[in-house]
C-alpha positions as CSV (number, residue, x, y, z in Angstrom):
1,X,-26.7,268.3,109.2
2,X,-23.4,270.3,110.1
3,X,-19.7,269.0,109.4
4,X,-17.0,270.0,111.8
5,X,-14.0,271.0,109.7
6,X,-11.0,271.3,112.5
7,X,-10.8,271.5,116.2
8,X,-12.3,274.6,117.8
9,X,-9.8,277.5,118.5
10,X,-9.3,277.8,122.4
11,X,-12.0,279.7,123.8
12,X,-14.4,279.2,121.1
13,X,-17.9,277.0,121.9
14,X,-18.0,273.8,120.8
15,X,-20.2,272.0,118.6
16,X,-23.0,271.7,117.9
17,X,-23.7,274.4,119.6
18,X,-21.3,277.1,118.0
19,X,-22.6,275.7,114.7
20,X,-26.0,276.5,115.5
21,X,-25.5,280.1,116.7
22,X,-23.4,280.8,113.5
23,X,-26.6,279.6,111.7
24,X,-28.9,281.8,113.6
25,X,-26.4,284.6,113.3
26,X,-26.4,284.0,109.2
27,X,-30.2,284.1,109.1
28,X,-30.5,287.2,110.8
29,X,-27.5,288.7,109.1
30,X,-28.5,287.7,105.5
31,X,-32.3,288.6,106.3
32,X,-31.4,291.9,107.7
33,X,-28.5,292.7,104.7
34,X,-28.6,290.6,102.1
35,X,-26.1,287.6,101.5
36,X,-23.5,290.1,99.2
37,X,-23.3,292.9,101.8
38,X,-22.9,290.3,105.1
39,X,-19.2,289.4,105.8
40,X,-18.4,286.5,107.8
41,X,-17.2,289.1,110.4
42,X,-20.8,290.2,110.7
43,X,-22.1,286.7,111.2
44,X,-19.2,286.0,113.6
45,X,-19.9,289.1,115.5
46,X,-23.7,288.2,115.6
47,X,-23.0,284.6,117.4
48,X,-20.5,286.1,119.6
49,X,-17.2,284.2,118.2
50,X,-13.8,285.4,116.8
51,X,-14.2,285.4,112.9
52,X,-11.8,282.6,112.7
53,X,-14.5,280.8,114.5
54,X,-16.7,280.7,111.2
55,X,-14.2,278.5,109.3
56,X,-13.9,276.2,112.2
57,X,-17.6,274.8,111.1
58,X,-18.5,276.3,107.7
59,X,-16.2,276.2,104.9
60,X,-17.2,279.9,103.7
61,X,-20.4,281.9,103.7
62,X,-21.9,280.1,101.1
63,X,-22.0,277.1,102.7
64,X,-23.9,278.9,105.5
65,X,-26.1,279.9,103.2
66,X,-26.8,276.6,101.5
67,X,-27.1,274.8,105.3
68,X,-30.0,277.1,105.7
69,X,-31.4,277.0,102.6
70,X,-31.6,273.3,102.7
71,X,-32.9,273.0,106.3
72,X,-35.7,275.6,105.5
73,X,-36.5,273.5,102.5
74,X,-36.8,270.3,104.2
75,X,-38.9,271.6,107.3
76,X,-41.1,273.1,104.4
77,X,-41.2,269.6,102.6
78,X,-42.0,267.7,105.4
79,X,-44.6,269.9,107.1
80,X,-46.5,269.7,103.8
81,X,-46.0,266.0,103.4
82,X,-47.2,265.8,106.9
83,X,-50.4,267.9,106.4
84,X,-51.3,266.0,103.2
85,X,-50.9,262.6,104.9
86,X,-53.3,263.4,107.5
87,X,-56.2,264.9,105.4
88,X,-59.1,262.7,104.3
89,X,-59.8,264.2,101.1
90,X,-58.2,266.6,98.6
91,X,-60.4,269.7,100.0
92,X,-59.1,269.2,103.2
93,X,-55.1,268.1,102.5
94,X,-55.4,271.8,100.2
95,X,-56.7,273.5,103.1
96,X,-54.1,272.0,106.0
97,X,-50.9,272.5,103.4
98,X,-51.8,276.3,102.2
99,X,-52.9,277.2,106.1
100,X,-49.5,275.3,107.4
101,X,-47.2,276.9,104.4
102,X,-48.6,280.3,104.8
103,X,-48.1,280.4,108.5
104,X,-44.9,278.8,108.4
105,X,-43.4,281.6,106.2
106,X,-44.9,284.2,108.5
107,X,-43.4,282.3,111.6
108,X,-40.1,281.9,109.9
109,X,-40.2,284.9,107.7
110,X,-36.4,285.6,108.1
111,X,-35.2,282.4,107.4
112,X,-38.0,281.8,104.6
113,X,-36.7,285.2,102.9
114,X,-33.3,283.7,102.5
115,X,-34.5,280.2,101.3
116,X,-36.5,281.9,98.8
117,X,-34.5,285.0,97.6
118,X,-31.0,284.3,97.8
119,X,-31.2,280.9,95.9
120,X,-29.3,282.5,92.9
121,X,-26.1,283.0,95.5
122,X,-25.6,279.0,95.8
123,X,-22.8,277.2,94.0
124,X,-24.2,275.1,91.1
125,X,-24.0,272.1,93.4
126,X,-25.7,273.3,96.1
127,X,-28.6,275.2,93.6
128,X,-29.3,271.6,92.7
129,X,-29.5,269.8,95.9
130,X,-32.2,272.7,97.0
131,X,-33.6,272.8,93.4
132,X,-34.6,268.9,94.0
133,X,-36.0,270.0,97.5
134,X,-38.6,272.6,95.6
135,X,-39.2,269.8,93.1
136,X,-40.4,267.7,96.2
137,X,-42.8,270.3,97.3
138,X,-44.0,270.9,94.0
139,X,-44.6,267.3,93.5
140,X,-46.5,267.2,97.0
141,X,-49.1,269.9,96.2
142,X,-49.4,269.3,92.6
143,X,-50.4,265.5,93.8
144,X,-53.0,266.9,95.6
145,X,-54.6,269.2,93.1
146,X,-54.7,266.5,90.3
147,X,-56.5,264.5,93.0
148,X,-58.8,267.0,93.8
149,X,-59.7,267.3,89.6
150,X,-60.1,263.5,89.7
151,X,-62.2,263.3,92.4
152,X,-64.6,266.3,91.1
153,X,-63.8,268.8,93.9
154,X,-61.4,270.9,92.0
155,X,-61.8,272.5,88.8
156,X,-58.9,273.9,87.4
157,X,-57.4,274.5,83.6
158,X,-54.2,273.3,84.3
159,X,-52.9,271.6,87.1
160,X,-48.9,272.3,87.1
161,X,-49.9,276.3,86.6
162,X,-52.5,275.9,89.4
163,X,-49.7,274.3,91.7
164,X,-47.2,277.2,91.1
165,X,-49.9,280.0,92.0
166,X,-50.6,278.3,95.1
167,X,-47.2,278.0,96.1
168,X,-46.2,281.5,95.2
169,X,-49.0,283.1,97.2
170,X,-47.8,281.1,100.4
171,X,-44.4,282.0,99.8
172,X,-44.8,285.8,99.1
173,X,-45.9,285.9,102.6
174,X,-42.1,286.2,103.8
175,X,-41.8,289.4,101.5
176,X,-44.1,291.3,103.4
177,X,-44.7,289.8,106.4
178,X,-43.1,291.7,109.7
179,X,-43.6,290.9,113.4
180,X,-45.4,294.4,114.0
181,X,-48.3,293.8,111.8
182,X,-51.5,293.1,113.4
183,X,-52.1,289.8,112.0
184,X,-51.1,286.4,113.8
185,X,-49.3,284.0,111.8
186,X,-52.4,281.8,112.6
187,X,-54.8,284.2,111.0
188,X,-52.7,284.5,107.9
189,X,-52.6,280.7,107.5
190,X,-56.6,280.5,107.9
191,X,-57.0,283.3,105.3
192,X,-54.4,281.7,102.8
193,X,-56.1,278.2,103.4
194,X,-59.6,279.9,102.3
195,X,-57.8,281.6,99.5
196,X,-56.3,278.2,98.3
197,X,-59.7,276.5,98.2
198,X,-61.1,279.3,96.1
199,X,-58.3,279.2,93.6
200,X,-59.4,275.9,92.6
201,X,-63.2,275.9,92.8
202,X,-65.4,277.8,89.9
203,X,-67.6,280.5,91.5
204,X,-71.0,279.0,91.3
């Protein structure tokens, strides 16, 4: 995933350890201060490197943001694809993906906040890559909703709007979640799995 642009300076950790540390440090810094308020010096300090050490592994602060965003979206996409593939019915698939997606946004809330809310700080080229991954995620959920409508398990007026509502619910977990609240990521996932099914079924 990462490319080394030059040889590390003497005394610096070598890739991929240093690159991984820089990504973790960037995630912490972006989550705490926001992309614009974070400097490469902030990131290097958190990673235990010199400021010049950042540029050994990444061309810019924006590239760090892109690598985090791409990795986060790929992780989420693969998680949803696996959940959908293992389910025997649209209802089971929707329960699984809503539960896992919401839980993921709680467990990885720092990266999730960056992935969801720093998108506009990417370059146009990098934004296109991330948009492609977002479309992959949307397609996974949309196919499940459409399959549920076709099978008669779901009753929705508009598949695309319902898909957007389902994804928005789970994504929003990253905005309000805090490890100090008295709710575990697992319990949040279970609650959102139920909420997702309620959204696609009319009250009896």
